[in-house]
C-alpha positions as CSV (number, residue, x, y, z in Angstrom):
1,M,101.5,100.5,115.2
2,L,103.3,99.0,118.1
3,C,103.2,95.2,118.7
4,P,100.5,93.6,121.5
5,Y,102.6,91.3,123.4
6,C,106.2,93.8,124.1
7,Q,104.7,96.8,123.0
8,Q,107.8,97.8,120.8
9,P,107.4,98.6,116.8
10,L,105.9,97.1,114.9
11,L,107.2,96.4,110.8
12,K,104.7,96.7,108.2
13,G,104.5,94.2,105.1
14,H,102.8,91.3,103.6
15,I,103.3,87.6,103.2
16,Q,103.0,86.0,100.2
17,T,101.8,83.3,98.6
18,R,103.4,81.5,95.5
19,G,101.1,78.4,94.1
20,E,99.0,77.4,97.1
21,A,96.3,79.4,99.2
22,I,97.9,80.2,103.2
23,K,95.2,78.8,106.0
24,W,95.0,78.6,109.5
25,L,93.5,76.5,111.2
26,R,92.5,74.9,114.7
27,E,95.5,72.9,116.6
28,E,92.5,70.2,117.2
29,K,91.9,69.5,114.0
30,E,94.7,66.8,112.1
31,K,96.7,67.3,108.8
32,P,95.2,65.2,105.9
33,I,97.9,63.6,104.3
34,I,96.4,64.2,100.8
35,E,95.5,67.3,100.6
36,S,94.9,69.9,97.6
37,R,96.6,72.6,97.9
38,W,94.4,75.4,97.1
39,K,90.7,74.0,99.3
40,I,90.0,76.4,102.3
41,G,87.9,74.0,104.2
42,E,85.5,74.6,106.5
43,G,86.7,75.8,110.1
44,E,89.4,77.2,107.9
45,I,90.9,80.4,107.3
46,A,91.7,81.4,104.2
47,L,95.0,83.9,104.8
48,G,96.0,84.1,101.1
49,H,94.7,82.4,97.9
50,Y,95.4,80.6,95.6
51,R,96.5,82.5,91.6
52,F,98.3,81.1,89.1
53,I,100.1,84.2,88.0
54,G,101.8,85.8,90.8
55,G,100.4,84.9,93.7
56,D,98.3,86.2,96.3
57,D,99.6,89.2,99.3
58,V,97.7,89.8,102.9
59,E,99.8,92.8,105.1
60,A,101.1,91.5,107.9
61,Y,103.5,93.7,110.7
62,C,106.6,91.4,112.2
63,C,107.8,92.2,115.7
64,P,111.5,91.5,115.8
65,A,111.6,92.4,119.7
66,C,109.5,88.8,120.1
67,H,109.4,87.3,116.9
68,K,105.9,87.7,116.1
69,I,104.1,88.0,113.5
70,I,100.6,90.1,113.9
71,I,97.9,89.6,110.6
72,D,94.4,90.9,110.0
73,Y,92.4,88.0,108.3
74,K,88.9,89.9,107.7
């Protein structure tokens, strides 16, 4: 697979969670001062889910040339 930004080969791997959910949220949305590390709110996209034992992982591709990470979230 080639990077959609620079057309260089991507490295296949994964992003791993440890004890909390990983999520994407819109830039306009303010980050709360105190928030549950396990909650995925309205309009947020889960990239990895909370799991007490072993965490979770999401398949991802890394471009060493332009330093981008590509993730399919569904």
